[in-house]
C-alpha positions, -999 to +999 in steps of 0.1 A: -716+210-186-718+247-191-752+240-211-770+225-181-756+251-156-769+280-180-800+262-181-806+264-146-829+292-134-814+324-117-780+309-125-753+341-136-715+336-138-696+367-144-674+362-173-653+382-194-655+378-234-637+394-257-654+389-293-654+400-328-685+389-345-697+353-353-693+326-379-657+318-376-641+284-368-617+278-338-585+262-333-607+226-329-615+232-364-580+237-375-578+271-368-540+274-353-540+268-315-509+280-296-495+246-282-520+221-301-504+198-326-516+195-364-542+215-377-565+202-400-588+226-423-617+236-407-636+227-442-625+192-441-634+192-404-669+200-412-678+193-446-682+218-473-716+227-476-731+214-442-763+218-432-768+255-411-789+247-380-792+271-352-790+257-316-810+267-287-800+300-274-790+312-241-792+347-225-757+367-213-752+401-205-721+419-219-716+452-207-753+454-195-766+446-225-786+415-233-775+389-259-787+358-269-758+330-279-754+294-292-731+276-273-703+255-290-692+235-259-678+204-276-652+196-300-678+193-333-698+228-322-664+244-321-655+232-353-687+240-370-689+274-353-709+301-380-696+282-412-720+288-443-745+312-420-756+341-446-767+363-416-769+365-378-797+386-360-789+419-340-779+409-307-773+375-312-737+353-313-721+323-304-703+318-274-674+292-277-664+272-244-635+257-239-624+228-212-594+248-200-575+283-205-554+286-235-539+310-263-571+306-286-570+310-324-598+314-350-600+319-388-630+327-410-631+301-437-665+289-451-680+321-430-699+342-450-707+371-427-683+399-413-677+392-375-660+406-341-647+382-316-637+389-283-617+365-263-627+361-224-605+346-196-616+320-172-630+349-146-649+363-173-630+394-185-626+404-223-588+401-230-587+410-266-610+419-293-609+415-330-623+423-362-626+391-390-634+396-426-654+366-442-638+336-460-603+342-451-577+319-436-559+345-416-555+334-378-568+358-350-548+347-324-559+358-286-539+384-272-539+365-237-551+335-224-587+326-231-615+302-219-641+316-240-648+332-274-679+354-284-686+359-318-710+387-328-718+408-362-687+434-370-688+462-351-712+451-323-684+454-295-676+493-307-713+501-313-721+490-278-688+508-260-679+473-248-639+473-244-610+450-229-614+446-195-651+443-194-672+413-183-695+390-195-723+379-169-739+344-175 
């Protein structure tokens, strides 16, 4: 599992991430996934008012900048995402990890903070970056197939000069 591989000392895998902020739900949580059938609502999946607990942080580098991310690498974690959080620390985010590359879609239902999301392909290259507004059900589909999605506070990618084509280092 990626979580164990990331914990091994000295393990750095170059990965591209295209993200616009944290705290939104993924296709697993009822957000439209081009190619997935049936999409239940994120709130129904995670439960309104669900307790918010930050998990272990893992270091990554994006455009030479070190950040700390929570991993969402199983269905339950991807469904919960950053819902119900009231804030996100600077240079912290959430990395959504999928078992295969595909078009991904995220929304912001039950997400209280504005985010940016970067979609990243299996080689670690950012393929798309979008801004997402809190508490909306507009779906933000990736412009290209992606295996990862990185959510950060809104404006983080632009403020740090991170663009489509940049790589993420694990």
